[in-house]
FILUM-800462 format. One record per residue: x, y, z of N, C-alpha, C in turn. Coordinates in pm, 1 decimal. Layout:
   n.east  n.north     n.up  ca.east ca.north    ca.up   c.east  c.north     c.up
        X        Y        Z        X        Y        Z        X        Y        Z
...
This chain:
   n.east  n.north     n.up  ca.east ca.north    ca.up   c.east  c.north     c.up
  -5299.3  -8469.9  17452.1  -5301.5  -8401.8  17322.4  -5443.2  -8394.3  17266.0
  -5519.3  -8503.3  17283.3  -5657.6  -8505.1  17235.3  -5740.6  -8397.8  17304.5
  -5718.7  -8384.6  17437.0  -5792.4  -8283.1  17513.4  -5756.5  -8143.7  17465.9
  -5628.0  -8121.5  17436.2  -5583.2  -7989.9  17389.1  -5646.2  -7957.5  17254.1
  -5647.0  -8056.2  17162.9  -5705.1  -8033.4  17030.8  -5855.0  -8008.5  17039.6
  -5921.1  -8079.1  17131.2  -6064.7  -8057.8  17150.1  -6090.6  -7915.7  17200.9
  -6007.7  -7871.2  17297.5  -6021.2  -7734.8  17349.7  -5992.6  -7632.4  17240.8
  -5893.7  -7661.8  17156.3  -5858.6  -7568.0  17049.2  -5971.2  -7558.0  16946.5
  -6036.3  -7670.3  16914.1  -6146.0  -7667.0  16817.7  -6260.1  -7579.8  16869.6
  -6289.0  -7592.0  16999.1  -6393.9  -7508.9  17058.5  -6352.5  -7361.2  17055.4
  -6225.8  -7338.1  17083.4  -6167.8  -7203.8  17081.7  -6175.8  -7144.0  16941.6
  -6138.2  -7221.6  16839.5  -6140.4  -7173.7  16701.1  -6282.8  -7146.3  16655.4
  -6374.7  -7227.9  16699.5  -6515.3  -7207.4  16665.7  -6565.0  -7074.0  16720.4
  -6520.3  -7041.1  16844.1  -6558.5  -6913.2  16903.3  -6503.7  -6795.3  16824.6
  -6383.1  -6808.6  16771.5  -6323.2  -6702.0  16691.6  -6400.3  -6683.5  16561.1
  -6432.0  -6794.8  16494.3  -6499.4  -6787.8  16365.0  -6643.5  -6738.9  16377.8
  -6699.5  -6747.7  16496.8  -6834.1  -6695.6  16518.9  -6834.9  -6544.0  16535.4
  -6716.0  -6484.3  16553.5  -6703.1  -6339.5  16570.6  -6649.5  -6280.4  16440.6
  -6728.8  -6194.7  16376.7  -6691.0  -6139.8  16245.8  -6559.3  -6063.8  16251.4
  -6540.8  -5981.5  16355.5  -6419.6  -5900.8  16365.9  -6295.6  -5988.7  16377.6
  -6304.5  -6093.8  16457.6  -6189.9  -6182.5  16476.2  -6162.1  -6264.8  16351.0
  -6267.6  -6298.8  16278.0  -6249.3  -6369.7  16151.5  -6175.8  -6280.9  16051.4
  -6212.7  -6153.6  16047.8  -6145.0  -6057.6  15959.3  -5996.7  -6047.4  15996.0
  -5967.6  -6052.5  16126.1  -5827.5  -6046.3  16170.3  -5746.5  -6162.3  16112.0
  -5808.2  -6279.6  16104.1  -5739.6  -6396.0  16048.2  -5713.8  -6377.2  15899.1
  -5806.7  -6310.5  15829.6  -5792.6  -6288.0  15685.7  -5710.2  -6162.6  15654.2
  -5686.2  -6079.1  15756.2  -5618.4  -5950.8  15735.3  -5481.7  -5962.9  15667.0
  -5396.5  -6062.7  15702.2  -5266.7  -6071.8  15633.7  -5278.8  -6088.1  15482.8
  -5380.8  -6160.0  15436.8  -5400.8  -6177.4  15292.6  -5441.4  -6044.6  15229.3
  -5531.4  -5973.9  15296.4  -5576.0  -5843.7  15245.5  -5459.3  -5745.3  15243.3
  -5384.6  -5741.6  15352.8  -5269.1  -5653.1  15362.6  -5163.3  -5691.2  15259.0
  -5138.6  -5820.7  15243.5  -5039.5  -5867.1  15147.3  -5075.1  -5829.3  15005.0
  -5201.4  -5846.0  14969.3  -5245.7  -5810.4  14834.3  -5231.4  -5660.5  14810.3
  -5266.3  -5580.8  14912.2  -5255.2  -5435.2  14899.6  -5109.4  -5393.7  14877.9
  -5017.3  -5455.0  14952.5  -4875.4  -5421.8  14938.5  -4819.0  -5473.5  14805.9
  -4855.7  -5596.2  14770.8  -4799.7  -5658.4  14649.6  -4834.5  -5580.8  14523.7
  -4956.4  -5531.5  14517.7  -4999.0  -5461.6  14396.8  -4995.8  -5309.6  14411.6
  -5016.2  -5261.8  14534.1  -5021.2  -5116.7  14554.1  -4885.5  -5048.9  14557.0
  -4787.8  -5108.8  14625.9  -4656.7  -5044.3  14641.3  -4583.5  -5027.7  14507.3
  -4576.9  -5130.4  14421.4  -4512.1  -5109.4  14291.6  -4580.6  -5001.4  14206.9
  -4713.8  -4995.8  14212.7  -4785.9  -4891.8  14138.7  -4750.0  -4754.3  14192.9
  -4745.9  -4742.4  14326.9  -4708.3  -4615.9  14389.2  -4564.8  -4579.2  14354.7
  -4476.0  -4677.2  14353.2  -4336.2  -4653.6  14317.4  -4324.0  -4598.8  14174.4
  -4395.8  -4657.9  14081.6  -4391.8  -4610.0  13943.2  -4444.1  -4467.4  13932.4
  -4551.2  -4439.6  14005.6  -4609.6  -4305.3  14003.2  -4511.3  -4201.7  14058.9
  -4449.1  -4233.4  14173.0  -4354.8  -4140.7  14234.7  -4231.0  -4119.1  14147.1
  -4182.7  -4225.4  14087.0  -4063.9  -4213.6  14001.4  -4092.9  -4124.6  13879.8
  -4210.7  -4140.7  13821.2  -4247.2  -4055.3  13707.6  -4265.8  -3910.3  13751.5
  -4327.9  -3893.7  13868.1  -4356.5  -3758.5  13916.2  -4228.8  -3681.9  13948.9
  -4132.3  -3749.6  14012.1  -4010.4  -3682.3  14057.3  -3889.1  -3714.4  13969.1
  -3913.9  -3780.6  13858.5  -3808.0  -3814.1  13763.0  -3689.8  -3884.3  13830.0
  -3721.4  -3984.7  13911.1  -3618.9  -4063.1  13979.8  -3624.7  -4208.1  13931.8
  -3512.2  -4277.0  13940.4  -3508.0  -4417.8  13900.6  -3579.5  -4506.2  14002.2
  -3568.4  -4470.0  14129.7  -3638.5  -4543.1  14234.8  -3651.3  -4452.8  14357.8
  -3755.8  -4475.6  14433.6  -3781.8  -4399.7  14556.7  -3813.5  -4495.4  14671.6
  -3912.5  -4580.6  14650.8  -3954.2  -4674.7  14755.9  -3879.0  -4806.6  14750.7
  -3821.0  -4840.2  14636.4  -3760.9  -4972.1  14618.6  -3657.1  -5009.4  14724.2
  -3570.7  -4915.8  14768.6  -3474.5  -4953.1  14873.3  -3539.8  -4993.8  15005.7
  -3669.8  -4962.2  15018.3  -3740.7  -4990.2  15142.8  -3845.3  -5100.7  15127.4
  -3841.6  -5173.0  15018.4  -3937.8  -5281.7  14997.9  -3929.5  -5384.1  15111.5
  -3809.9  -5405.1  15163.4  -3793.5  -5503.0  15271.3  -3876.7  -5464.5  15393.7
  -3890.5  -5334.8  15418.5  -3970.2  -5289.5  15533.2  -4113.7  -5340.6  15521.6
  -4170.0  -5328.0  15403.3  -4309.0  -5370.0  15383.8  -4323.8  -5520.9  15404.5
  -4226.9  -5597.2  15354.8  -4233.1  -5742.3  15374.7  -4217.6  -5780.0  15521.7
  -4128.5  -5710.6  15592.3  -4109.3  -5739.9  15734.2  -4233.9  -5705.6  15815.2
  -4298.4  -5596.3  15780.3  -4423.9  -5561.5  15847.9  -4528.3  -5670.4  15825.7
  -4531.9  -5723.7  15704.5  -4627.8  -5830.1  15674.1  -4594.1  -5957.3  15751.4
  -4464.4  -5988.6  15761.0  -4421.8  -6106.4  15837.3  -4461.9  -6093.4  15983.8
  -4441.5  -5975.3  16041.9  -4473.0  -5953.4  16183.5  -4623.1  -5952.6  16207.8
  -4696.5  -5886.6  16118.5  -4839.4  -5868.9  16142.4  -4918.0  -5998.3  16129.6
  -4869.0  -6093.2  16051.7  -4945.2  -6218.0  16031.2  -4968.1  -6293.7  16162.2
  -4862.7  -6332.0  16236.6  -4889.4  -6401.3  16363.6  -4951.4  -6310.5  16468.7
  -4923.9  -6179.9  16460.6  -4980.7  -6088.1  16560.3  -5131.7  -6075.3  16543.3
  -5179.4  -6077.6  16419.1  -5323.6  -6073.2  16397.5  -5390.2  -6200.3  16448.9
  -5323.4  -6314.4  16429.0  -5376.3  -6439.7  16483.4  -5374.1  -6436.9  16636.0
  -5265.2  -6383.6  16690.7  -5254.2  -6373.4  16836.2  -5364.0  -6284.0  16892.2
  -5395.0  -6174.7  16822.7  -5500.1  -6083.9  16867.0  -5634.2  -6156.3  16875.0
  -5663.9  -6237.3  16773.4  -5789.1  -6313.7  16774.2  -5795.6  -6405.0  16895.7
  -5682.2  -6471.8  16924.3  -5677.8  -6561.3  17038.5  -5690.5  -6489.9  17170.7
  -5625.6  -6376.5  17182.0  -5626.8  -6300.3  17306.9  -5767.3  -6251.2  17339.4
  -5837.5  -6199.3  17239.6  -5972.5  -6148.1  17264.0  -6065.6  -6259.5  17312.8
  -6050.8  -6376.6  17253.9  -6132.8  -6490.1  17297.0  -6094.0  -6535.5  17437.2
  -5965.2  -6535.8  17465.8  -5917.5  -6576.4  17599.0  -5967.8  -6481.4  17706.7
  -5963.1  -6351.0  17679.6  -6011.7  -6252.2  17776.8  -6161.1  -6270.8  17803.3
  -6233.9  -6304.6  17698.8  -6376.9  -6329.3  17717.5  -6399.2  -6452.3  17805.4
  -6319.3  -6555.8  17784.8  -6331.5  -6677.2  17865.9  -6291.1  -6651.6  18010.6
  -6193.9  -6563.4  18030.9  -6156.3  -6527.3  18167.9  -6268.1  -6450.1  18235.5
  -6336.6  -6364.6  18157.9  -6446.6  -6285.4  18213.0  -6564.6  -6372.9  18253.2
  -6600.8  -6468.5  18167.1  -6721.8  -6547.5  18196.1  -6694.4  -6675.6  18274.7
  -6567.3  -6697.7  18311.1  -6534.2  -6811.9  18396.0  -6505.8  -6941.1  18321.4
  -6520.4  -6938.4  18189.6  -6495.3  -7058.9  18111.2  -6351.2  -7106.6  18125.7
  -6258.0  -7011.6  18133.9  -6115.2  -7046.0  18143.1  -6086.8  -7131.0  18266.8
  -6139.7  -7089.3  18382.7  -6114.2  -7164.2  18505.3  -6177.8  -7303.0  18499.9
  -6293.0  -7311.4  18433.5  -6357.9  -7442.3  18418.3  -6270.5  -7535.9  18335.5
  -6217.6  -7483.7  18223.7  -6135.5  -7566.7  18134.8  -6005.5  -7610.0  18201.4
  -5950.8  -7523.6  18289.0  -5822.4  -7555.5  18352.0  -5833.5  -7664.9  18457.7
  -5956.8  -7696.7  18502.1  -5972.9  -7806.2  18598.2  -6022.6  -7934.2  18531.0
  -6038.1  -7928.0  18399.1  -6072.0  -8047.0  18321.1  -5941.2  -8116.1  18280.9
  -5947.3  -8229.5  18210.1  -5823.0  -8294.9  18165.1  -5732.5  -8206.9  18079.9
  -5787.1  -8099.5  18024.0  -5704.2  -8006.5  17945.1  -5593.8  -7949.1  18032.2
  -5629.4  -7910.7  18155.7  -5531.7  -7855.5  18249.1  -5487.5  -7715.3  18211.4
  -5411.0  -7653.8  18300.4  -5363.8  -7517.9  18277.6  -5268.9  -7511.3  18158.6
  -5177.2  -7607.9  18151.6  -5081.4  -7608.4  18040.4  -5152.1  -7627.7  17907.4
  -5246.7  -7719.4  17904.2  -5322.6  -7743.3  17781.8  -5403.6  -7622.0  17741.2
  -5460.2  -7555.1  17841.1  -5538.7  -7434.7  17812.4  -5449.5  -7327.1  17750.3
  -5333.6  -7304.0  17812.3  -5241.1  -7203.2  17761.2  -5194.8  -7236.5  17620.4
  -5166.4  -7364.4  17598.3  -5120.0  -7407.0  17466.5  -5226.1  -7384.0  17360.3
  -5348.9  -7424.5  17390.0  -5456.4  -7413.3  17291.2  -5498.5  -7269.4  17266.5
  -5487.6  -7183.4  17368.6  -5534.8  -7045.1  17356.4  -5426.8  -6946.5  17312.9
  -5306.9  -6963.4  17364.7  -5202.9  -6862.5  17345.5  -5099.7  -6901.7  17240.5
  -5069.5  -7030.3  17229.9  -4955.5  -7071.9  17147.0  -4992.5  -7125.4  17009.0
  -5106.0  -7194.0  16997.7  -5135.6  -7263.9  16872.7  -5154.3  -7169.3  16754.8
  -5231.9  -7062.3  16773.7  -5256.8  -6971.5  16661.6  -5129.1  -6901.1  16613.1
  -5048.8  -6839.9  16703.6  -4923.2  -6781.8  16655.5  -4831.4  -6884.6  16589.9
  -4830.4  -7007.9  16644.6  -4748.3  -7112.7  16583.8  -4797.7  -7145.2  16443.4
  -4931.4  -7151.0  16426.4  -4988.0  -7172.3  16293.1  -4953.7  -7055.5  16201.8
  -4932.6  -6938.8  16263.9  -4895.3  -6820.4  16187.3  -4760.7  -6833.5  16118.4
  -4677.2  -6927.7  16163.6  -4546.6  -6948.4  16099.0  -4567.6  -6991.1  15953.4
  -4646.2  -7096.0  15934.1  -4672.5  -7144.6  15798.5  -4751.8  -7040.6  15719.2
  -4848.6  -6980.8  15786.1  -4931.3  -6876.3  15723.7  -4842.1  -6763.4  15672.7
  -4750.7  -6718.4  15757.2  -4661.2  -6608.7  15722.3  -4569.7  -6645.6  15606.4
  -4513.3  -6766.4  15610.4  -4425.5  -6811.6  15501.7  -4499.3  -6807.8  15368.5
  -4622.1  -6858.5  15368.2  -4701.6  -6862.8  15245.1  -4736.0  -6722.1  15197.5
  -4774.7  -6636.4  15291.4  -4811.4  -6499.0  15256.2  -4693.5  -6425.7  15190.5
  -4573.4  -6444.0  15245.1  -4456.5  -6377.6  15188.0  -4419.1  -6436.3  15051.8
  -4432.1  -6567.0  15037.2  -4404.4  -6629.2  14907.2  -4497.0  -6571.3  14800.0
  -4623.0  -6553.3  14835.0  -4721.5  -6505.5  14737.2  -4714.8  -6353.4  14717.7
  -4702.8  -6279.6  14829.1  -4717.3  -6134.3  14820.6  -4588.4  -6055.0  14843.0
  -4478.2  -6123.0  14876.7  -4354.6  -6050.6  14904.8  -4304.4  -5969.7  14786.2
  -4247.0  -5852.2  14812.3  -4196.3  -5766.0  14705.2  -4045.3  -5745.3  14715.7
  -3982.7  -5804.2  14817.1  -3836.9  -5797.2  14827.5  -3780.4  -5936.0  14797.7
  -3652.2  -5953.3  14817.8  -3587.2  -6080.1  14782.0  -3554.3  -6164.4  14904.7
  -3651.8  -6189.9  14989.2  -3630.1  -6275.2  15106.1  -3627.3  -6421.0  15060.5
  -3516.7  -6490.7  15090.3  -3509.9  -6631.7  15051.0  -3593.7  -6717.4  15146.0
  -3614.2  -6842.7  15108.1  -3706.9  -6929.1  15182.4  -3660.6  -6954.9  15325.5
  -3530.2  -6977.6  15346.1  -3480.1  -7001.6  15481.1  -3498.8  -6878.7  15569.0
  -3463.3  -6761.4  15515.5  -3481.6  -6637.9  15591.6  -3630.1  -6614.0  15618.9
  -3713.5  -6641.7  15519.7  -3857.8  -6628.1  15535.1  -3906.6  -6712.5  15652.5
  -3858.9  -6836.8  15659.7  -3900.8  -6926.2  15767.7  -3852.9  -6875.5  15904.3
  -3726.0  -6834.5  15913.6  -3672.1  -6786.1  16040.9  -3743.2  -6659.6  16086.8
  -3770.5  -6570.6  15993.7  -3843.0  -6447.8  16027.7  -3984.3  -6480.9  16076.0
  -4045.4  -6577.8  16013.8  -4181.1  -6617.5  16053.4  -4182.5  -6679.8  16192.7
  -4080.1  -6759.4  16223.1  -4069.7  -6819.7  16356.5  -4052.9  -6712.9  16462.9
  -3961.2  -6617.8  16440.1  -3937.5  -6513.0  16539.6  -4059.1  -6421.5  16552.9
  -4132.5  -6402.5  16444.1  -4255.4  -6323.1  16451.6  -4361.4  -6393.8  16534.5
  -4367.6  -6525.9  16521.1  -4462.7  -6603.8  16601.3  -4430.0  -6591.4  16749.3
  -4300.7  -6592.8  16782.2  -4259.0  -6574.6  16921.9  -4302.7  -6437.9  16972.6
  -4286.9  -6334.8  16888.3  -4331.4  -6200.6  16925.8  -4482.0  -6198.6  16947.8
  -4555.2  -6270.9  16863.5  -4700.0  -6278.4  16880.4  -4739.0  -6340.8  17013.2
  -4665.2  -6442.1  17055.2  -4692.3  -6506.0  17185.1  -4659.2  -6410.7  17299.5
  -4549.1  -6336.2  17286.9  -4512.8  -6237.5  17389.5  -4624.1  -6134.1  17404.3
  -4674.2  -6085.7  17292.6  -4783.3  -5987.2  17296.1  -4906.4  -6048.1  17361.8
  -4936.0  -6172.7  17330.8  -5050.7  -6240.9  17392.4  -5035.1  -6247.4  17544.1
  -4916.3  -6284.2  17590.4  -4889.0  -6290.2  17733.3  -4908.9  -6153.3  17798.2
  -4855.2  -6050.0  17733.1  -4865.1  -5913.9  17787.6  -5011.1  -5870.7  17802.3
  -5087.9  -5889.2  17697.4  -5226.2  -5841.7  17698.1  -5309.1  -5918.6  17800.6
  -5296.8  -6050.6  17801.6  -5373.1  -6130.5  17897.4  -5331.7  -6097.8  18040.8
  -5202.9  -6071.9  18061.3  -5152.4  -6044.5  18195.9  -5205.8  -5914.1  18252.3
  -5218.4  -5811.4  18167.1  -5248.7  -5677.7  18219.5  -5386.7  -5624.1  18182.4
  -5458.4  -5689.3  18092.3  -5591.1  -5640.3  18055.1  -5697.2  -5700.1  18145.4
  -5789.5  -5616.4  18189.1  -5896.7  -5664.4  18275.3  -6017.6  -5712.0  18197.8
  -6029.2  -5670.1  18071.5  -6142.1  -5709.0  17987.4  -6104.2  -5688.9  17840.1
  -6200.7  -5714.8  17751.4  -6170.5  -5708.9  17608.4  -6139.9  -5567.0  17561.9
  -6206.7  -5468.3  17620.4  -6181.2  -5329.1  17581.6  -6037.6  -5289.8  17617.2
  -5998.1  -5322.7  17739.4  -5859.3  -5295.7  17778.6  -5762.9  -5377.2  17693.4
  -5803.7  -5497.1  17656.6  -5719.6  -5581.9  17573.2  -5693.2  -5520.2  17437.6
  -5796.3  -5459.7  17378.8  -5779.4  -5394.2  17249.0  -5684.7  -5275.2  17260.1
  -5698.4  -5199.2  17368.9  -5611.2  -5082.5  17389.2  -5466.3  -5126.5  17409.0
  -5446.4  -5230.2  17488.7  -5310.7  -5280.0  17513.2  -5248.3  -5338.4  17387.5
  -5331.1  -5401.4  17304.9  -5279.7  -5457.7  17179.9  -5225.4  -5347.5  17090.3
  -5294.6  -5234.4  17089.5  -5246.7  -5119.8  17010.4  -5113.5  -5069.2  17066.6
  -5103.7  -5063.8  17200.2  -4978.0  -5018.4  17261.5  -4863.6  -5114.5  17229.8
  -4897.9  -5240.3  17212.5  -4795.0  -5339.9  17181.1  -4739.2  -5322.9  17040.4
  -4791.9  -5223.2  16970.1  -4733.4  -5188.2  16841.1  -4587.6  -5146.8  16853.6
  -4543.9  -5117.4  16977.2  -4403.0  -5081.9  16997.9  -4311.0  -5197.7  16958.7
  -4364.4  -5319.4  16956.7  -4282.8  -5434.5  16919.6  -4247.1  -5433.9  16770.2
  -4309.3  -5343.9  16695.7  -4279.5  -5332.9  16553.4  -4178.8  -5220.9  16526.3
  -4155.9  -5135.2  16625.3  -4071.7  -5017.5  16604.8  -3927.6  -5051.5  16567.8
  -3884.2  -5170.8  16599.4  -3748.1  -5209.2  16563.3  -3725.5  -5210.7  16413.6
  -3832.3  -5229.8  16336.1  -3818.5  -5236.3  16189.6  -3778.3  -5101.1  16131.7
  -3854.9  -4993.5  16154.0  -3811.1  -4863.9  16099.5  -3684.8  -4811.0  16166.1
  -3661.0  -4850.0  16291.6  -3542.0  -4800.6  16362.0  -3414.4  -4838.0  16288.1
  -3408.1  -4959.9  16236.5  -3288.6  -5006.6  16165.1  -3264.7  -4924.7  16039.1
  -3372.4  -4883.7  15973.3  -3359.7  -4814.3  15845.3  -3343.3  -4662.9  15859.5
  -3401.6  -4604.9  15963.9  -3410.5  -4458.9  15967.6  -3338.6  -4391.2  16083.9
  -3292.7  -4467.8  16182.6  -3220.0  -4408.1  16294.6  -3070.9  -4436.1  16281.2
  -2984.9  -4338.7  16317.7  -2840.7  -4363.5  16315.8  -2806.1  -4473.8  16415.5
  -2701.3  -4546.5  16386.5  -2666.6  -4666.9  16462.9  -2660.0  -4648.6  16614.5
  -2592.3  -4547.9  16667.9  -2587.2  -4539.7  16815.7  -2725.2  -4525.5  16879.0
  -2811.1  -4445.7  16813.9  -2944.2  -4423.0  16869.6  -3033.6  -4545.5  16848.6
  -3018.5  -4609.4  16733.9  -3103.7  -4724.5  16702.8  -3082.8  -4839.6  16800.6
  -2966.7  -4844.4  16866.1  -2940.3  -4950.6  16963.4  -3037.5  -4944.9  17081.6
  -3100.0  -4828.6  17103.3  -3199.1  -4817.4  17210.7  -3316.5  -4911.9  17186.1
  -3336.9  -4945.5  17059.7  -3445.3  -5038.4  17025.1  -3401.1  -5183.4  17034.7
  -3279.0  -5206.0  17082.0  -3226.7  -5341.4  17092.0  -3298.8  -5429.0  17193.1
  -3382.4  -5366.0  17277.8  -3461.4  -5445.6  17373.1  -3582.7  -5509.6  17306.2
  -3607.5  -5471.5  17181.3  -3721.1  -5524.0  17105.7  -3671.6  -5629.2  17007.6
  -3726.9  -5748.8  17009.6  -3679.9  -5853.1  16916.8  -3683.4  -5812.0  16770.4
  -3780.2  -5728.4  16732.4  -3792.4  -5691.1  16591.2  -3672.8  -5610.6  16540.4
  -3595.9  -5549.1  16632.6  -3475.7  -5475.4  16591.6  -3373.1  -5573.2  16533.8
  -3346.3  -5681.5  16606.8  -3249.5  -5781.2  16562.6  -3303.5  -5862.1  16445.5
  -3432.3  -5882.1  16448.2  -3504.5  -5949.3  16339.0  -3481.8  -5874.1  16207.0
  -3490.2  -5741.5  16212.7  -3470.2  -5659.0  16093.3  -3324.4  -5659.0  16049.5
  -3232.8  -5651.1  16145.2  -3090.4  -5657.7  16111.4  -3056.6  -5791.0  16044.0
  -3119.0  -5898.1  16092.6  -3094.3  -6029.1  16033.4  -3138.9  -6032.2  15887.6
  -3256.8  -5977.6  15860.1  -3309.3  -5977.6  15723.6  -3230.6  -5882.6  15633.4
  -3196.5  -5764.6  15685.8  -3128.1  -5664.4  15603.9  -2986.8  -5707.6  15567.0
  -2916.0  -5770.4  15661.9  -2777.1  -5811.2  15638.0  -2765.8  -5954.9  15587.3
  -2878.9  -6027.4  15591.2  -2880.5  -6169.9  15556.1  -2779.5  -6247.8  15641.2
  -2770.0  -6207.7  15767.2  -2674.4  -6267.9  15860.3  -2752.5  -6337.4  15971.7
  -2743.6  -6469.9  15976.6  -2824.5  -6547.4  16069.3  -2774.9  -6540.1  16213.9
  -2659.7  -6480.5  16235.7  -2606.9  -6468.2  16371.4  -2698.3  -6384.0  16459.3
  -2777.7  -6297.0  16395.0  -2868.9  -6211.6  16471.7  -2984.0  -6290.7  16533.3
  -2995.4  -6418.3  16499.8  -3096.3  -6502.2  16565.1  -3067.8  -6515.0  16714.5
  -2939.7  -6503.9  16752.9  -2903.5  -6516.3  16894.8  -2960.1  -6402.4  16979.7
  -2939.5  -6273.3  16942.5  -3003.0  -6167.6  17022.7  -3154.7  -6169.1  17014.5
  -3209.6  -6221.8  16905.2  -3355.8  -6235.8  16898.1  -3402.8  -6330.4  17007.6
  -3336.6  -6444.2  17020.3  -3371.9  -6541.6  17123.5  -3351.6  -6484.0  17263.5
  -3240.6  -6411.2  17280.5  -3209.4  -6355.4  17412.5  -3313.3  -6253.0  17456.1
  -3346.4  -6158.3  17368.3  -3444.5  -6054.7  17404.8  -3583.1  -6114.9  17424.6
  -3617.5  -6213.1  17343.8  -3748.4  -6278.9  17359.9  -3755.5  -6350.7  17493.7
  -3647.0  -6417.9  17532.0  -3643.4  -6489.3  17659.4  -3659.0  -6392.9  17776.8
  -3594.4  -6277.6  17768.1  -3605.3  -6177.2  17874.9  -3749.2  -6131.1  17888.2
  -3816.3  -6104.1  17775.9  -3955.6  -6061.0  17780.5  -4044.0  -6168.4  17844.8
  -4021.7  -6293.7  17808.4  -4100.7  -6402.3  17867.0  -4080.1  -6410.8  18018.4
  -3956.3  -6398.5  18061.0  -3924.5  -6406.8  18204.0  -3992.7  -6293.1  18280.4
  -3989.8  -6172.7  18222.7  -4048.2  -6056.1  18289.3  -4200.8  -6065.1  18298.6
  -4261.3  -6127.0  18199.4  -4407.4  -6127.6  18191.7  -4470.7  -6250.0  18257.3
  -4402.7  -6363.5  18254.1  -4469.5  -6489.1  18284.3  -4531.3  -6494.8  18424.4
  -4463.9  -6441.5  18523.7  -4515.8  -6450.0  18661.1  -4650.9  -6379.0  18670.4
  -4658.8  -6258.5  18612.8  -4783.4  -6183.8  18614.9  -4890.5  -6256.6  18533.1
  -4848.7  -6308.0  18419.1  -4941.3  -6381.4  18330.7  -4996.9  -6505.1  18402.3
  -4908.3  -6581.6  18464.9  -4949.0  -6704.1  18532.4  -5043.9  -6675.6  18647.9
  -5019.0  -6567.5  18720.3  -5105.1  -6533.7  18835.1  -5245.1  -6495.4  18788.5
  -5257.4  -6445.1  18666.4  -5387.4  -6405.8  18613.3  -5476.2  -6527.8  18590.1
  -5412.6  -6642.1  18569.9  -5488.2  -6762.6  18537.2  -5509.8  -6855.4  18655.8
  -5470.0  -6810.3  18773.8  -5488.5  -6892.3  18894.4  -5634.8  -6893.7  18934.2
């Protein structure tokens, strides 16, 4: 554990030395503040303009869910970019033959930041949330979002050859967010096509306040891990 924490401190130092990656860590706060204060103002403006009682309010949950998902994903992005750089310059292979080991390296690089994103996400929603997500639901959503962040990290590290490719793949991984609008805007038979994405069940859980949807979230996440892990593991050999 000491070796893992030492590796993580070095890893975190590398992130904080990069301005872009530091901004990524602060991005959820910036995004949260923009949504918390901007969306209600926009709602009031639209209601006055179109003489409606509400326009955006039925969709406030969408904005909160996007914030929940983006928090660990932004942390995961910071970790992935640093990991790809270490793979390029050989630092990763050096660390994996030290007492840190391969498992310790993976834990410190891929898992710790998204896991820290759980608490980060809970706090961000408590402060900036505009819908009525209760604390238990907030925590469960944050946990499942952290899992999604780890899946994205595995995908990018597995298939990106360098940081430029990593950035492009991270953008493509935006498909993991598509489950959120699918629940709200697609008819039920068609929306089931998004059932392969954990965020689809994640959104159903939040919208219906029904915790049973945690089961398909776990199932779809497990399938993604199984499909990716072999390729991911071979990249680190």
